[in-house]
C-alpha positions as CSV (number, residue, x, y, z in Angstrom):
1,M,18.1,-26.3,2.3
2,I,19.2,-25.0,-1.7
3,L,21.6,-22.7,-2.3
4,L,20.8,-20.4,-5.2
5,I,23.3,-18.7,-6.6
6,D,23.3,-16.4,-9.5
7,V,26.2,-14.5,-11.2
8,G,26.4,-11.7,-12.5
9,N,28.8,-9.1,-14.0
10,T,29.5,-6.9,-10.7
11,N,28.3,-9.4,-7.8
12,I,27.9,-13.0,-7.1
13,V,24.3,-13.2,-5.4
14,M,23.8,-16.2,-3.1
15,G,20.6,-17.1,-1.3
16,V,19.5,-20.1,1.2
17,H,15.8,-21.8,0.7
18,N,14.3,-23.4,3.3
19,G,10.9,-25.2,2.8
20,N,8.3,-22.6,1.2
21,K,10.9,-19.2,1.7
22,M,14.2,-17.9,1.2
23,I,16.1,-17.5,4.8
24,S,18.9,-15.7,4.1
25,D,21.0,-14.0,0.9
26,F,23.7,-12.5,0.6
27,R,26.2,-11.3,-2.1
28,L,30.5,-11.4,-2.8
29,S,31.8,-9.4,-5.3
30,T,32.6,-11.0,-8.9
31,D,36.4,-11.4,-9.0
32,T,37.4,-14.1,-11.8
33,K,41.2,-14.1,-10.6
34,K,40.1,-15.5,-7.2
35,T,40.8,-19.1,-6.4
36,S,38.5,-22.1,-5.5
37,D,40.2,-22.2,-2.3
38,E,39.6,-18.1,-1.9
39,M,35.8,-18.1,-2.8
40,S,35.6,-21.8,-0.4
41,I,37.0,-19.2,2.8
42,A,34.5,-16.6,1.6
43,V,31.3,-18.7,1.4
44,L,32.5,-20.5,4.8
45,S,32.7,-16.9,6.2
46,L,29.4,-16.1,4.7
47,F,27.6,-19.0,6.3
48,E,29.2,-18.7,9.4
49,L,28.3,-15.1,9.5
50,N,24.2,-15.8,8.8
51,N,24.3,-19.0,11.6
52,L,23.8,-21.7,8.4
53,D,25.0,-25.0,8.5
54,I,26.8,-26.3,5.3
55,D,25.8,-29.7,5.7
56,S,22.3,-28.5,5.7
57,I,22.6,-27.9,1.8
58,E,20.5,-30.4,0.0
59,G,21.0,-29.2,-3.5
60,V,22.5,-26.4,-5.8
61,I,21.5,-24.3,-8.8
62,I,23.7,-22.0,-10.2
63,S,22.7,-19.6,-13.3
64,S,25.7,-17.1,-14.7
65,V,26.7,-14.6,-17.2
66,V,30.6,-14.9,-16.2
67,P,31.7,-18.3,-17.8
68,N,35.1,-17.7,-16.8
69,I,34.4,-18.1,-13.1
70,M,32.4,-21.4,-13.4
71,Y,35.4,-23.7,-13.5
72,S,36.3,-22.4,-9.9
73,L,32.2,-21.9,-8.6
74,E,32.2,-25.4,-9.3
75,N,35.1,-26.8,-6.9
76,V,33.7,-24.3,-4.1
77,V,30.7,-26.4,-4.6
78,R,32.1,-29.9,-4.8
79,K,34.5,-28.9,-2.1
80,L,32.3,-27.6,0.2
81,F,28.9,-29.5,0.1
82,N,30.1,-32.6,-2.0
83,L,27.6,-31.5,-4.2
84,R,26.9,-31.5,-8.2
85,P,25.1,-28.0,-8.7
86,I,22.6,-27.8,-11.7
87,I,23.7,-24.9,-14.3
88,V,21.1,-23.2,-16.0
89,G,21.5,-23.7,-19.9
90,A,21.2,-26.0,-22.9
91,G,19.2,-28.9,-21.6
92,I,17.7,-27.2,-18.5
93,K,14.1,-27.5,-18.0
94,T,12.5,-24.2,-17.7
95,G,8.9,-24.1,-18.9
96,I,10.4,-20.6,-21.0
97,N,9.9,-21.3,-25.4
98,V,12.4,-18.7,-26.1
99,K,11.6,-17.5,-29.5
100,T,14.7,-15.1,-30.1
101,D,16.9,-15.4,-34.0
102,N,19.4,-17.8,-31.5
103,P,18.3,-18.9,-27.9
104,K,21.7,-19.8,-26.7
105,E,22.4,-16.0,-27.1
106,V,20.2,-15.1,-23.9
107,G,21.4,-14.3,-20.7
108,A,20.7,-17.1,-18.4
109,D,19.7,-14.3,-15.3
110,R,17.4,-13.0,-18.1
111,I,15.4,-16.7,-18.5
112,V,15.6,-17.2,-14.7
113,N,13.8,-14.0,-14.1
114,A,11.2,-15.1,-16.9
115,V,10.3,-18.0,-15.2
116,S,10.1,-15.9,-11.9
117,A,7.9,-13.6,-13.1
118,Y,5.7,-15.8,-15.3
119,D,5.2,-17.6,-12.0
120,K,3.8,-15.4,-10.4
121,Y,1.6,-13.2,-12.6
122,K,0.9,-15.7,-15.5
123,Q,0.6,-12.6,-17.7
124,S,2.1,-10.3,-20.5
125,L,5.3,-8.9,-18.7
126,I,8.1,-5.9,-19.9
127,I,10.8,-7.2,-17.0
128,I,13.7,-4.6,-16.3
129,D,16.4,-5.3,-14.6
130,F,18.7,-2.6,-13.3
131,G,22.3,-4.6,-13.4
132,T,25.6,-4.0,-14.4
133,A,23.6,-3.7,-18.0
134,T,20.1,-2.6,-18.2
135,T,18.1,-4.9,-19.5
136,L,14.4,-5.0,-20.6
137,C,12.3,-8.4,-21.7
138,S,9.2,-9.1,-23.5
139,I,7.4,-11.8,-21.8
140,G,4.0,-12.9,-24.0
141,D,0.8,-14.2,-22.7
142,D,1.6,-18.0,-22.6
143,G,5.3,-17.0,-21.0
144,S,7.2,-16.8,-24.1
145,Y,10.7,-15.1,-24.1
146,E,9.9,-12.5,-27.1
147,G,13.3,-10.4,-26.7
148,G,14.2,-7.5,-25.5
149,V,16.7,-4.2,-25.4
150,I,20.2,-4.4,-23.8
151,C,21.4,-0.8,-22.2
152,P,24.4,0.5,-20.5
153,G,23.7,-0.1,-16.8
154,V,23.1,3.3,-15.0
155,K,26.7,2.8,-13.0
156,I,28.3,2.2,-16.2
157,S,27.3,5.2,-17.6
158,S,28.4,7.4,-14.7
159,D,32.0,5.3,-14.6
160,A,32.5,6.5,-18.0
161,L,31.8,10.1,-18.1
162,F,34.3,10.2,-15.0
163,E,36.9,9.0,-16.5
164,K,36.6,9.7,-20.0
165,A,35.8,13.7,-19.0
166,A,38.9,15.4,-17.3
167,K,37.2,18.0,-15.4
168,L,34.0,15.4,-14.2
169,P,34.0,14.0,-10.6
170,R,33.2,10.9,-9.6
171,V,29.5,11.3,-8.3
172,E,26.7,9.8,-6.1
173,L,23.9,8.1,-8.1
174,S,21.3,9.9,-5.8
175,K,17.7,12.2,-7.9
176,P,18.3,15.8,-7.5
177,K,15.3,17.7,-6.6
178,N,15.1,19.6,-10.2
179,V,16.4,18.1,-13.8
180,I,17.9,21.7,-14.4
181,G,20.9,21.3,-12.3
182,K,22.5,24.6,-10.9
183,N,25.8,23.2,-10.0
184,T,28.0,20.4,-12.1
185,I,27.3,17.5,-9.6
186,N,23.7,18.1,-9.6
187,S,23.6,18.3,-13.1
188,M,25.6,14.9,-13.7
189,Q,23.2,13.1,-11.2
190,S,20.1,14.6,-13.5
191,G,21.6,13.2,-16.6
192,M,21.8,10.0,-15.0
193,V,19.0,9.6,-13.1
194,Y,16.4,11.5,-14.9
195,G,18.2,10.4,-18.5
196,Y,17.2,6.9,-17.5
197,I,13.9,7.3,-16.3
198,G,13.1,8.7,-19.7
199,M,14.8,5.9,-21.1
200,V,13.0,3.3,-19.3
201,E,9.7,5.5,-19.9
202,Y,10.1,5.4,-23.8
203,L,11.3,2.1,-24.2
204,V,8.6,0.8,-22.0
205,E,5.9,2.8,-24.1
206,K,7.5,1.3,-27.4
207,M,7.5,-2.2,-26.5
208,S,3.9,-1.9,-25.2
209,K,2.8,-1.0,-28.2
210,E,4.8,-3.6,-30.3
211,M,3.3,-6.8,-27.6
212,I,-0.1,-5.3,-28.3
213,G,0.2,-5.3,-31.9
214,K,1.5,-9.0,-31.6
215,G,-2.1,-9.6,-30.3
216,Y,-0.9,-9.2,-26.5
217,K,-2.3,-8.0,-23.9
218,K,-1.0,-4.7,-22.0
219,P,1.7,-6.0,-20.6
220,Y,2.4,-5.6,-16.8
221,V,5.8,-3.7,-15.9
222,I,8.3,-4.6,-13.3
223,A,11.8,-3.7,-12.4
224,T,14.3,-5.5,-10.3
225,G,18.2,-4.8,-9.5
226,G,19.7,-2.3,-7.3
227,L,18.9,0.3,-8.9
228,A,14.7,0.0,-9.2
229,R,13.8,1.4,-6.5
230,L,15.6,4.9,-7.1
231,I,14.4,5.0,-11.2
232,N,11.1,3.8,-10.0
233,S,10.9,6.9,-7.9
234,G,10.7,9.1,-10.3
235,T,8.0,7.5,-12.9
236,D,4.6,5.9,-12.5
237,I,5.8,3.3,-15.6
238,I,6.6,0.4,-13.1
239,D,3.7,-1.7,-12.0
240,A,5.8,-3.7,-9.0
241,I,9.3,-4.0,-8.0
242,E,10.6,-7.9,-7.2
243,S,13.5,-7.6,-5.0
244,N,14.7,-11.0,-4.7
245,L,13.1,-12.0,-8.6
246,T,16.3,-13.9,-9.8
247,L,16.8,-16.3,-6.7
248,K,13.1,-16.8,-6.4
249,G,13.3,-17.9,-10.4
250,L,16.7,-20.5,-9.7
251,K,14.4,-22.2,-7.0
252,I,11.7,-22.9,-9.5
253,I,14.2,-23.9,-12.1
254,Y,15.7,-26.3,-9.9
255,D,12.2,-27.9,-8.8
256,K,11.8,-28.7,-12.6
257,N,14.8,-30.5,-12.8
258,R,15.8,-32.1,-9.5
């Protein structure tokens, strides 16, 4: 069994892959203040909760956008599994040609998503990841990573509105029936949800035109991340939702580097 770990700014998502399928996935909150011992206890508990055997893990691969947590996390892997993890970064085989000004700046999660999506669809793509940040990535017909867009995530924007505007409450992120809100809560929900839908539609349209202008075919649009289904419920610009896109990509990269 292979342990796949994706460290994001909000959550650490873990998946256990056995044979040709994902048999379990779970998550921890990302906390750079936790020691390796505290993290080890949490991982052990999640393995027990999911009826997984620690000794059955044969390999570990990690992608991370949080450098400060890596020392503790690598210690966790060595303590619990007695393994040296593969870390997605410079020198790792991905099969993706990154055509940005500085390829080292591109987040590991975005590269892993590109690997996963291109492996499945084998065509030009726009990958939208609704995470702590909302990212849109352009993938060429040949699997090259062309670049993309980074926006504040929906939750970040909602929290900022609550924290910076004294009279506005914290609201649940759900789609109201109408764009024109009749009360403060619905008005805020409309701004967050319909506003992001509009932003995504505009960016996808502009990115598609640029990609077609470079000679690529019209891109297939896929979405992943916690709020993908909420945004997708108000637009037809997204062609498919891939829930475990990053974990699947990690398994592909693991196989290329084992």
